[in-house]
C-alpha positions in Angstrom: -55.0 25.6 -69.9 -52.5 27.8 -68.0 -49.4 26.2 -66.5 -49.8 25.2 -62.9 -47.6 27.3 -60.6 -46.5 26.2 -57.2 -45.7 29.3 -55.2 -42.7 29.4 -52.8 -41.7 31.3 -49.8 -38.1 32.3 -50.8 -36.2 34.7 -48.6 -34.4 37.5 -50.6 -31.0 36.1 -49.5 -31.8 32.8 -51.2 -33.4 34.0 -54.4 -30.4 33.3 -56.5 -30.3 29.7 -55.3 -34.0 29.2 -56.1 -33.5 30.9 -59.5 -30.6 28.5 -60.3 -32.9 25.6 -59.7 -35.4 27.0 -62.2 -37.8 29.0 -60.0 -39.4 32.0 -61.7 -40.5 35.3 -60.3 -44.2 36.3 -60.6 -44.2 40.1 -60.5 -48.0 40.4 -60.1 -48.0 38.3 -56.9 -44.4 39.2 -55.9 -43.7 35.6 -55.2 -41.3 33.0 -56.6 -42.9 29.9 -58.1 -42.1 26.5 -59.6 -43.3 26.5 -63.2 -45.3 23.5 -64.4 -43.0 20.7 -65.7 -40.3 21.2 -63.1 -39.9 18.8 -60.1 -41.3 20.6 -57.1 -39.3 18.3 -54.8 -36.2 20.4 -55.6 -37.9 23.3 -53.8 -39.2 21.7 -50.6 -37.3 24.0 -48.3 -39.3 26.9 -49.7 -42.7 25.4 -50.2 -45.6 27.0 -48.3 -47.1 25.2 -45.4 -50.6 23.7 -46.0 -53.3 26.1 -44.9 -51.1 29.2 -45.2 -52.0 32.0 -47.6 -49.9 32.2 -50.7 -50.0 36.0 -50.9 -50.1 38.3 -47.9 -53.3 40.3 -47.8 -51.8 43.1 -45.7 -48.5 44.7 -46.8 -46.1 45.3 -43.9 -43.7 48.2 -44.1 -40.3 47.9 -42.5 -39.9 49.8 -39.3 -36.9 51.5 -37.9 -37.8 50.1 -34.4 -37.0 46.6 -33.5 -40.1 44.9 -32.2 -40.8 42.1 -29.8 -44.5 41.7 -30.5 -47.4 42.9 -32.7 -51.0 43.7 -32.0 -53.9 43.2 -34.4 -56.4 46.0 -34.0 -58.8 44.8 -36.7 -57.7 47.6 -39.1 -54.1 46.6 -39.4 -51.0 45.5 -37.5 -49.3 47.7 -35.0 -45.6 47.1 -34.3 -44.9 47.6 -30.6 -41.4 48.9 -29.6 -38.9 46.5 -28.0 -38.1 49.0 -25.2 -40.6 48.4 -22.4 -39.8 51.9 -21.0 -40.8 53.6 -24.3 -43.2 56.5 -24.0 -44.7 58.0 -27.1 -44.3 61.7 -27.5 -47.5 63.5 -28.7 -45.8 66.9 -28.9 -48.2 68.4 -26.3 -46.5 67.4 -23.1 -43.0 66.1 -22.9 -42.9 62.6 -21.3 -39.8 63.5 -19.2 -41.4 66.2 -17.1 
């Protein structure tokens, strides 16, 4: 029987702290986990909330724009710009005319 893994939600900035406590990296799932045999109570600040997916189904690419909200279109997630006066330029007609 394979060892039981408890997956964690460890921010990149805290990976060294989790690793020092004994957490391991799962490259296939790209998640940190507590290997079987370790006390999971040491990792409570990184444990996933009940009902949350352990692995994100949709990869999110970082954007150069800061966003204030997102919109789910059914085919993916669209990041909306933070500037409420933003006008997208479609290269046909300049928005400033």
